[in-house]
N, C-alpha and C positions, 0 to 999 in steps of 0.2 A: 504494500500500500504506500501511497505517497502521502506523507503526513506533515502538516504545517503546525508548528508550535508557536503561536503568536504571543508576542510580548514576553519572551523568555530569554534571559541572558545567562541563566545558570546552567543550562544544558541538561537538567535533571529529567524532565519529561522526554525531551528529544532522545536522550541516551537510552531511556527505558524502551522506547519504540525501536531504536536502531539495533539494540542488542537482540531483539526478536526478529530481525531481518527486514525491517521496513526502511524505506527511503524517507527518513525523518530530517526535517530542517527546522531550526529555530530561527526566529526573526525578532529583532528588537532594535531600538535606537542605540542601545549600548552594545559594545563588543561582547562576545561570549566569554564566559569564565572557564570553559572547558573546550578542548580541541574537539571539533566535530563540525558538521555542516551547519553554517550559520549565515544569515543575511543580516548585515548591520544596516538598518534603514527602516522606513515606515512600512509596516505590514500592509497597510491599505493599498500600496503599490503592487502587492503580490497576491492579492486574493483571487485573481482571475486565472491563476496558473494551473488549473486542473488538479486540485488536491482531492484526495479521497476523504480525508478527515482533517479537521482543525480543532486543536485544543487551544483556547485563548485565555490569557491571563491579563486582561486590561488593568492598567494602574488603578488602584482603589483610592488614591489620595483624596479625590473630591467626591467619592461615592460612599465609602464605608461609614456606617452609622457611628463608629467609634469616634469620628471627627464631627459629629452632628453640631456641636456647640459652635463650630466655625462656618456652618452652611450659609448663614445669612450674609456673610462677607465673601462667599465664593460662588455666587449664583451663576456668573458667566462661566467660570471654570467647570462647574457641575453640569451646566447645559452642554458644554463641549464634550465632557467626558461621557455623558449619556448618548450624545450623537455618535461618538466613537463606538460605544457598545452596540448601538443599533446597527451600525455598518458591519460590525463583526457578526452579529446574530443573523443579519440578512444576507450575508455572503452566499454566493451560489456554489456552496460546497455541500455535498450530500449529508455528511455527518459533522455535527458541531457540538462541542462542549465549551461553554464559557464559564470560567471559574472566578469567583470573587467572594470576599467575606460578606457578612450580613450588610446589606447596602440599600441605597435608594433605588437600585435597579428593580427590586421587588415591588416597589410601589409606583415607580414611574414608567416601567416597561412591562414587566410581568413577574409573577412569583417564580421562584426557582423550582425546578423539577425535583431536586433532591438537596438535602443538607447533610454533609458528611463531617466526620471528626477524625483527626489523626489517630486517636485511640482505637478506631475501627480497622486500622491498617498497619498495626504493629508499633505505633509510637505512643508512649505513655503521656500524651499531652492533649489538651483541649484547644481547639481553634475551629469554630464553626465555619464551614466553607460551603458556599452555595454553588450548585451546578445547574446551569440552564442548558438543556439538552435538545438536540435536533436529530432525530433518527438514531438515537443511541439509548440503550437500556440504562437503568440506574446501576451505579456501581454496587457490587456485592461486597460487603466487608470481608476482609481476608484474614485478619488476626485481631481479635478483641483483646485489649490490654487494660489491666486495672492499675490503680495507683496513678491517677491522672492529675496533671498540674498545668498551669498556664505559663509555659516557658516564654511564649511570644509576648504576652502581656507584661511579663516581668523583665524584659530586656532593658538594660540601662540605656540612658540617652547616649547617642553617638551620631556621627555624620553618616554612617552606613547602616543605622538601625532599620531603615526602611527596606534595605536590600535583604537583610536577615529575615525580617518579618514577611517578606513577599515570597520566599522560597517555597516551592512545593515539596512536601514530604516524600521521600523516596518510596515509601510503602504505597502512597496514593498514586504516584507516577507508575509504579510497577503494576498496580491493579488496573489503571487505565490502559496501559499497553497490553496486558494479558487479556483483559476482558473485551476491549474495543478493537484490538489489533488482529482480530480474526480475519484471515484472507478470504 
């Protein structure tokens, strides 16, 4: 399968599909952090390239409800972010998963098809993650873990905190590739 991982600099989801024999490419404005097929640029310029599936991770800076107290000052940015999400969801790609935390996408576009947690996929942590799906089944948990904590929420302030908070958990990436990467 030809797989587009939109808005991913880490290579985590891309590599999970590549390991399983797919032609997976990540695309982000940032360079990739791991060697692999990567397009550094605007993903909107590459949506028409005959992909079989797209897993999209649009930036949540202006969307996540964790930043709701700043929404009144970010109306223009939020409108642009929602426009970007709509373009991703409306792409002419047969199978789409758009991933984001609890956000205004749920009230301004549509409710997610599924909400998952890292602890359902082998990580002892909580981080509610919404999935908006097109022609894809819901992810089936692969490894339920007890002893859950909020690692992401507890991250100390730093210039790269946003990068750490935005990473996809390896267990979730592997579940996506295994369950949605059927040829």
